[in-house]
N, C-alpha and C positions, 0 to 999 in steps of 0.2 A: 315610555320615560323623557321625562321631560327635554326638548332640544335636540333629542337624536331618537333615532330608530335603531332596532337591532341590527339593520343592515351596514349603518354607519359606526356601530360597537364592533363589529367585525372586521371594519374596514381598522380602524382605530389600532385593536388588538393586531392585526397585521404589520404593521407600520412598529409595534415595542416589540413583539418576536417576531423577527424574519425568520429564523433558522429551525424553529422547533414545530415541532405537534403541538397546535393548540387546541384542548378540548371543549368547543361549543356544542352545545345542543339545544337546539331552536323546538320549543312548544308555540306550533301557532294553528287557529282555525282556517288559515285561509290558505285550499290547496295549492295556488299559486305562488305562492311562497317557499314552497318546499325546495324545488329545484333554484331555487333563486339563494336561497340558504345554503342550498350545498355546493352551488358555483362559486356563494362569496367565502366559502370558506369552513361552514358549518359542518361537523363530522358525523353528525346524527340529528334526527327530528324526531318528535313525536303530533301528533294529531291531534287537538280538544275535541270532545273532552277526552283526560289523559287517564291511566290507570297508576295511583300513586308508586306502587311495589315496580310497575315498570319504569317509569321515571328514576328510580331509584338503580334499578338495574342497570339499566342505561349511562347513568352517571358513574356508576362503580366501574363498569367496560371502558368507558372513557378514560377515567382516570389511571386504569390498568394501564391502556395502554399509553397514557403520559407517561408513567413511569418507565414504563419498558423502552420508551425514547428516549430517557433520559439515563438511563443505566448504558442504552448504546453509545451515547455520545461520548459519558464517562470513558467505556471500554475505547473508543477510538480517539481518543485523547490519549490515553496511557498507552495502547498502539504505536499511535505517532510516537510518542515521547521515547518508548522502548527500538525502534526503529533508529529515531536521531541517534540516540545511546549506541547501539551496534555498529551506524553506520562510523560514526566517530574512532570506536574502537577499530575496527576493518581498515581504515584510512591511517589510524597508527601505526598498525602490525604493517600493512603494505609500506609504509615509510620505512618503519625498522626492517623488512626485510630486502628493499630498496637499498638501504647503506649497508646491510649485510654483503649483499651480492656485489656493491659497488666498492667494498673493502676487499674483497677476495682477491687473491695473489697470482692468480692461474687464470681459470676463465670460465664463465657460467652460462649457460645457455638453457633456454627454454623450447620445447616442439609439441606441435599441436598432437593431435589424436593420428595424424596421416605421417608425422614423423617429421614435418617439416619444420625447418628453424624459425620460431616468432620472437626468440629475444636472445642476442648474444652480447655477451661483455666482458672483457679482460686484454691485458695486454698481451695474452697471447696470439690475438688475430695478426697484429701489428709483426710479431716474431715471426709465422708464418705465412705473412704477406697476404692474406685474406682478407677483402674489403668487405666490412660490412654489409652494405646495399649489394654485395653478390652473395652473401651468404644466405639473407633473408630470404624465405621459402623453400630453401633446399633442404633435401635429406642428406642424413650422413652417407648413406649410399652415392650421391653425386660426388663425395668428394673419394670414394674410394674407403670406406669407412665400414667395415662389411663386420657383423658379428661373425664370432668364432663360434661353430655351431654347438662343440662340447661345452663352454663356459655358458653360452645359453642355455640348454638344456639342464644344466648344473642350477643357474637363476631361479628357471621357472619351476625345479623342484623344489624351492624354500617355500 
């Protein structure tokens, strides 16, 4: 190649195609160039003299891998778009839910798996004289609100 050798061509290709699989097949008669070619970005190599069927097969394999990389990039872009859309939907739903709970007239609360209050909202807290700081992290039982066992059995049976 006038002005450039194969290694310079591979360096130039890496600058053009930075994030993708570049199917470079090196054909060489110099054994010392094999490892240098692979280290420079070649994906495969063939020693001279070569068999034409082997060259065609290796080219076919390299192009097949390139197509698979392209499909993977496309799937990743689609997945990223789906995640963005679903995240936006979730945020909108969460905002609607938050507005609903803020508009509720009595009170609203959430508890974790251990029964501790994680969110409390509503004017009833002020009416009962419960400070929000004191209530978070406590359970209903801490306030003397115990289950009626008969009611509990009925609810669990449903």
